[in-house]
N, C-alpha and C positions, 0 to 999 in steps of 0.2 A: 955623206949624201947619198951617192952611188951605191954606195953598199945597202944603204936602208931602201933605196928605190928597188934594187934587184931582189932585196929579200921580200918585200911585197909582191913583185911581180911572180916570184917562184911560188909563193904562196897561193896567188892568184890562180895561176897556171894548174897547181895541184888540186885546187877547191874544184875547178872545171873539170877536171880529170876524175875526182872522186863523185861528184854529180853524176858524170855520165857512167861511171861502174854500177851506180844504184839507180837506173834510170827509171825502171819499173816503180818503184816504191816513190821516187821523187816527182814522177809523171802524175800518177794517182792523186798524192798530195798536192800538186800544183791545181789540178782540175778543181779539187772539192774546194780548196782554198778560193779559188778564181769565182765558183759557184757563190759561196757565201759572201764575199764582196760585193758581187754583181748584185743579189738580192738586196742586201743591207743599202747600197748606193741607189738601187733602182727606188726604194722606198724613200730616202732620204733627197733624192733630186725632185722626185715626182710632188714631196710635199711642199718642199721649199719653192718649187717654181709655182704650184697652186696658190702660196700665201702669196707670192710676189705679183701673180695676176690679179689677186682678190685687192691687193693694195693699189694696183694701177686702175683696176675697176672701180673703187671707191675715190679716188682722187677728185672726180667729178661729181661726186655723190652730194647732195644738198646737205647743210649743217643738221638740219632735222627735218624727219618725215612724221607727218601726222596721218594716223590711220583711225576711221570711226569703228569701233567695236560693236558687236551686238552678238549676246550670248557666247562671247568668247571668241567670235570669229570675225574676220577682217570684213568690213561692210562699204559700200560706196560711200563716201563723205558729202554732205551736201555743202554748196560752193557759199553759202552763207558764212560757214565756219571759217573762210578765208578771210572775210572781213572782220571777224571778232578776234582772229589772230594778228592782224595787222595792226590792230589798236593797241597792242603789248608793245611797251618800250623797249627798245633793241631790235626788235623785227624790222628788217629793211625790204623783206619782199616775201610774197605767198604765191606759188604758182600751183594751180590743179594740175595734176598728172592723170594721163589716161593710157593704162598699160594692162597686159593680161597675158593670159596663156593658151596656146591653141596647139592642140594635139593633131598632129598629121598622121593618119592609120598609114597612107602609103609607105612613107618614109620611117613610119613608127618611132616619131620623135616629137618632142614639144617645143614649139618655137614662141619667141616673146614678141608679142604685138605691143607696138608703142606708138604714141602720137610725139614727135618731137616739140620740145618748147620753142624752136627756132627753126623757120625755112622747113617746115613740114612739105612732103611731096605732094602735087596735084591730086585732086579727087581721082580715084579710079587708078591710081600708080602707086607701086610700093617702092623702097630701098631696101635691100636684102644684104643679110651676111652672107661670108663664103660658105659657111657651113649649110645654111638653107640651100644655097645654090649647088653645093656638091651633092646633098642629099637629094634633090628634086631634078638634078639635071638642068638647072637654068641657066639662061646667060640673059644680058640685057636686050630687051624688047619681047622675050618671051612672056607669056601668060602663066600666072601662077592662080590656081583656084582653090578658092577657101569656103568652106561652110558657114552660112550665117546661123544666127540662133534657131530659125525655124528650119534649118536643114537644106535650104536653097544653095545653090552652087553660085558664087559671087568672083568674076575674073579680075583680076589685077595686072597691069603690065607691070614687067621688072624695068623701073626707071635707072637704077644703078647700084653695082655692088661697092660697098664702103669697105675700105681698108682701116685698120686700126692696128696701134702699136701693139696692142694684146688681142688675139683672135678670141681670147675668153669674152671680152667685152662685146663683139658683135657676131659671133659665129652663128648664133640660133635668133637673131634679131630681124623684125620686119617694122619698117617705119611707114605709116600711112597717114592720111589726112584725118582730122578730128571728126568729119560727117561720116567718112566710110567706118571708122573704129566705132562708132556710136550705132550705126546701122546695123554692123557684122554682130555686135553683142547686145544690141538693144539697151544701151546706157542712156538714162534720160538726161536732158541737157542742164538739168539743176543740180548733176551731182558730179563727182570725179573720183577717179580709185583711190588717191590719196592726195596730200598736199605736202609740197617741197617749200622749207622754210629757210630764207637765209638771215642770219642773225649779224649785225656790224662788229660785235666784239666776241671771238670765241671763247673768253673766259667767262662769258655771259651765259653759254649754252645752258648749264644744268638750271639756272635761275629762270631762263625762258622757259625750257621745257616744264618746270614746276608750275609756272604760271599758266601754260596751256593746259596742262592737266587739271589745275583748280578751276579753271574757267570753262572747260570742256571735259567733263569728267567720263563721257561716254568715249574718248579718244585714247589712244594710245601713242605716245612719242617716242621715236627712235633716234638715238644721236649717232652721228657718222661712226665715231670710235667705238660705239657698242658693236654695229656692223662689222667692223675690222676684228675686232675681238672674238666675235662668234665665229666668222670664218675662221680665224687661226686655232679656235679651239677645236672646230670641227675635222681640219685639216689633221692637226695634231693627233686627235682620237684616233682618225682611220690608220694614220701611221703606227701610233701605239698598238693598234687591234693586229696590223699586220705582223709586227713584231713578235707580239705574243703569239700569234698562230704559228710562227717560224720560230718559236722560241725551242721546241724540241730537236728540229733540225741544226739549229745553231749551236745547241748543247752537245749533240752528237759529234759535231765537228771541233768543236772545243776539245772534247776527251779524245777524239781520234788524233788531233794535232799535237794535245799534249804527250801521248803515248807515243807518237813518232818521235817528237824533239826530245823528251827527256830519258826515253828507253833507249839506251845505245845497245846495238846487235853485238853478239859476240865478235863479229867481224869487224866492227866499228872499234869495239875494245881492243882488239889485237892489233888494228892499224895504228891506234894512238900509241900503243905499247911500243910497236917498231919505230913510230917516228921519234919517241922519247928516247930509244936505245941509240938511233941514228945521229942524235944531237939536238932535235928541236926542243925547245923550252915551252914552258907552259903558256906564255902569251902567244907563241905562233899557233899553238894547238888550238888555242881558244879563238883566235883571229880566224883561224880556217873555219872552225864550227860557225861563227858569227857569220862569215860570208857566204857559206852554204846557206844557212837560213833566210839569208838577206837575198840571195839570188831568188830563191823560190817565193819569199814574201812578197818582196818588191815586183817580181813578173807578175804574180797573181793581183796585187793591186792596181797595176797599170791594166793588166787586161780585164779585170773587174770593173773597172772605172770606164774604160772604154766602152765595154759591152752595156752597162747600165746606162751610159750617156746615150747611146744609139736606141736602147730601148725606149727611154722615156721621151726623147725629144724627136725621133724619127719613126719610132714604131708604135708610138702613142701608149706606151707601158700596157702593151697587149696582154702579157701574163697575168699582171696583178688589176687591171684597170677594173673588173667587176668588184674588187675589195676596196680599192681605193677610191673610184670615182662614186660608186654608188648609183648615181642616176646616168650612167652612162648609156643605158638601153633607151632613154627617153631623151637625151640632149645629142644633137648633132656633133658630129667627130670635130674635134678642134686640135689645133697643133700649140703644144706650149712653147713659148719663146725661150730658148736655151738660156740657162741661168744657173752658173755653179758658184757658190761662194768659196773662198779659201777656207774658211772655218769648218765647213763641210767637210772638207778634204783631209782637215787636222784631225777632226773627230773621227772620221772614219779610218783614218791611219793609226790612231791611237787605240781605237777598238779592236782591230785586227792584227796589223804587222807588229806594234810594239810588243804586245802579249808574246807572240811568237817568237821574236827575236831575243825575247827575255828568257824564254824557256829552253832555248838552244844552249845559254851559256853555262847555266848550273852542271849539267850532266858532263859537259867537257871540261869544265873546271875540275870536278871531280875526280874523272878518268886522267886528266893530266897531270894532277897532283899526286897520283899514285906511283908506287914503286913500277917499273915497266914490266919486270918480270911477273911480280903478281898479277898485273893486268892482264897479261898474254897467258897466263896460267888459268885465270877466271874466264 
């Protein structure tokens, strides 16, 4: 047992010394490998965090959303439609919703204005998300000025800043009273923006949606699961686009790493020949090369993951935000809730570290099984 332990410690000591002798080559490989893992991990972490935020966002979404369509565009829906939908078997509740978007030229951001279904703020007051507060430098008690549909300025007092489990839910949100919303956007009292429909049995959602479409052909029915799948598809598409854009850089690294890992230099071949001549066996030399690769690969993996974590969850994905967010210039900045799944790290490890380690074994095995004299001569 002690002999085996001493053997491994000697090989480890020699591995560290060998890495330090070729510090220039190994350091360049470490930097490039770390950068590749940083890029891939940033895309994976950001996409997964956004999908998780979307799932949290849709947890409180209605079972069905009914919108009136005109010429292929979303149009305000008459409140009389709610009465007809309530008559459908399986529907437990229909609630008109008032919401819309407001572009703030000072902050160069789009805000979401909404009338909450329960406990709206008093007239003349608003509750705002922390993203709105940051972009307009507002605090509780300050006045926020909004332009109405005629161009006039309407002041609202900030009643509260609301927190949420996910800042994506509330970052751009302003909640206000129904009279204020209708006056600001000139929305008639007889219409709503859309209808939120609750269904008693989730398995009846497709049936109820089909009945609503049959009864009201000029409407579009959106099922909550469809919204979640749409968000997931959008985020997956953006992540895939980034990977494709970076494909050339990734391919260059793969070629570089493969060349460095598989192409033993004359110095390294001579070193292996000397080790064989002084009594090292094939297993020791393979273990030496695997440990050399493992030190570089695992150090790069650790550094790349840590840098990507900070980049995504503390710096807001600054480098890739335009490509990944798309709407970042219109949406107030928000902080993603840190979330990393074990499956992500496993996939990232298998895509980066495992191939590199595998590439170090073959050339070391070939050199170690060759006659020491011929190895040193070549």
